[in-house]
C-alpha positions as CSV (number, residue, x, y, z in Angstrom):
1,X,14.9,-7.7,10.1
2,X,13.8,-4.2,11.0
3,X,10.7,-4.0,13.2
4,X,8.4,-1.3,12.1
5,X,6.9,0.5,15.1
6,X,4.6,2.9,13.3
7,X,3.3,4.0,9.9
8,X,1.4,7.2,10.4
9,X,-1.2,8.1,7.7
10,X,-4.6,9.8,7.4
11,X,-7.8,8.1,6.4
12,X,-10.0,9.5,3.7
13,X,-11.9,11.5,6.3
14,X,-8.7,13.2,7.4
15,X,-8.2,11.3,10.7
16,X,-4.6,10.5,11.6
17,X,-3.9,6.9,12.5
18,X,-1.1,4.4,12.9
19,X,-1.4,1.4,10.6
20,X,0.8,-0.7,12.9
21,X,-1.6,-0.2,15.8
22,X,-4.7,-0.4,13.6
23,X,-3.6,-3.8,12.1
24,X,-1.6,-5.2,15.0
25,X,-0.7,-8.9,14.6
26,X,-1.8,-9.1,10.9
27,X,0.3,-9.7,7.8
28,X,0.2,-6.4,5.9
29,X,0.6,-5.9,2.2
30,X,0.8,-2.1,1.7
31,X,1.0,-0.5,-1.7
32,X,2.4,3.1,-1.8
33,X,1.1,4.6,-5.0
34,X,0.0,7.9,-6.6
35,X,-3.1,8.5,-8.9
36,X,-0.8,10.1,-11.5
37,X,1.2,6.8,-11.8
38,X,-0.3,4.8,-14.7
39,X,1.5,1.6,-13.6
40,X,-0.1,2.1,-10.2
41,X,-3.7,2.6,-11.3
42,X,-3.5,0.3,-14.3
43,X,-1.6,-2.7,-12.9
44,X,-0.7,-2.4,-9.2
45,X,-4.1,-1.5,-7.7
46,X,-5.9,-4.3,-9.6
47,X,-3.1,-6.6,-8.5
48,X,-3.5,-5.5,-4.8
49,X,-7.2,-6.3,-5.1
50,X,-6.3,-9.8,-6.5
51,X,-4.0,-10.4,-3.6
52,X,-6.7,-9.5,-1.2
53,X,-9.0,-12.1,-2.9
54,X,-6.3,-14.8,-3.0
55,X,-5.0,-14.3,0.5
56,X,-7.9,-13.6,2.8
57,X,-5.7,-13.8,5.9
58,X,-3.7,-10.7,5.0
59,X,-4.6,-7.1,5.2
60,X,-4.2,-5.2,1.9
61,X,-4.1,-1.4,2.1
62,X,-3.2,1.4,-0.2
63,X,-1.2,4.5,0.8
64,X,-1.5,7.4,-1.6
65,X,1.8,9.3,-1.5
66,X,1.1,13.0,-1.8
67,X,3.8,15.0,-3.6
68,X,3.7,18.7,-4.5
69,X,0.9,19.3,-7.1
70,X,0.1,15.6,-6.9
71,X,-2.0,15.5,-3.8
72,X,-5.1,13.4,-3.5
73,X,-8.6,14.0,-2.1
74,X,-11.2,11.5,-1.1
75,X,-13.0,12.2,-4.4
76,X,-9.9,11.8,-6.6
77,X,-8.9,8.6,-4.8
78,X,-12.4,7.1,-5.3
79,X,-12.5,8.3,-9.0
80,X,-9.9,5.7,-10.2
81,X,-12.3,2.8,-9.3
82,X,-15.0,2.1,-11.8
83,X,-17.5,1.3,-9.0
84,X,-16.6,4.5,-7.2
85,X,-16.0,2.4,-4.1
86,X,-12.5,1.6,-2.7
87,X,-12.0,-2.2,-2.7
88,X,-9.7,-2.1,0.3
89,X,-8.7,0.5,2.8
90,X,-6.8,3.5,1.3
91,X,-4.9,6.1,3.3
92,X,-3.2,9.3,2.5
93,X,0.5,9.9,3.1
94,X,0.8,13.6,3.5
95,X,4.1,15.2,2.5
96,X,5.2,11.7,1.3
97,X,6.5,10.8,4.8
98,X,5.8,7.1,4.6
99,X,7.2,7.0,1.0
100,X,10.4,8.5,2.5
101,X,10.3,6.3,5.7
102,X,10.7,3.2,3.5
103,X,13.2,4.7,1.0
104,X,10.8,4.0,-1.8
105,X,12.3,3.9,-5.3
106,X,9.1,5.3,-6.8
107,X,5.5,4.2,-7.1
108,X,4.2,1.6,-6.8
109,X,6.3,0.5,-3.8
110,X,5.0,-2.7,-2.1
111,X,5.7,-3.4,1.6
112,X,5.1,-6.8,3.0
113,X,5.1,-6.7,6.7
114,X,4.9,-9.8,8.9
115,X,2.5,-10.2,11.8
116,X,5.4,-9.4,14.1
117,X,5.9,-6.1,12.4
118,X,9.0,-7.1,10.5
119,X,9.5,-5.6,7.0
120,X,9.6,-8.9,5.1
121,X,10.0,-7.5,1.6
122,X,10.0,-4.1,-0.1
123,X,9.4,-4.4,-3.8
124,X,9.3,-1.6,-6.4
125,X,7.2,-1.8,-9.5
126,X,4.1,-3.4,-11.1
127,X,5.7,-5.3,-14.1
128,X,5.8,-9.1,-14.3
129,X,9.1,-9.4,-12.4
130,X,7.8,-7.4,-9.4
131,X,4.5,-9.4,-9.5
132,X,6.4,-12.7,-9.4
133,X,8.6,-11.5,-6.5
134,X,5.4,-10.5,-4.6
135,X,3.8,-13.8,-5.2
136,X,6.9,-15.7,-3.9
137,X,7.2,-13.4,-0.9
138,X,3.5,-13.9,0.0
139,X,3.7,-17.7,-0.4
140,X,6.7,-17.9,1.9
141,X,5.1,-15.6,4.5
142,X,1.5,-16.7,4.6
């Protein structure tokens, strides 16, 4: 398995950080998404929130992939949540570098990373098939 040494993103305040250092020795479930993706905002983000509730030992985080003319701001990211608050940490992937780093097929792209930093699964999509694969992967890792 590939060991991931760094995932560099910006937080909503514009501060650059490395998720692998920030969440060292934690199981990570990352969702690479974009606000313009209806499958992301309609299915994947609520599913990520559900995973966070069902698996309290893992760290769920969102990574908004910025593409040309599809960049996010703190306000636009918060606007997709009815409460106006983000339910789990969300970061910004400027110039879609993280999206490219993991050869994402599109959005949403799920990355399940073991506490040792191994990429355990990379799953594209938010439909039932992708959801089932995510559940099985989480069950076998956690």
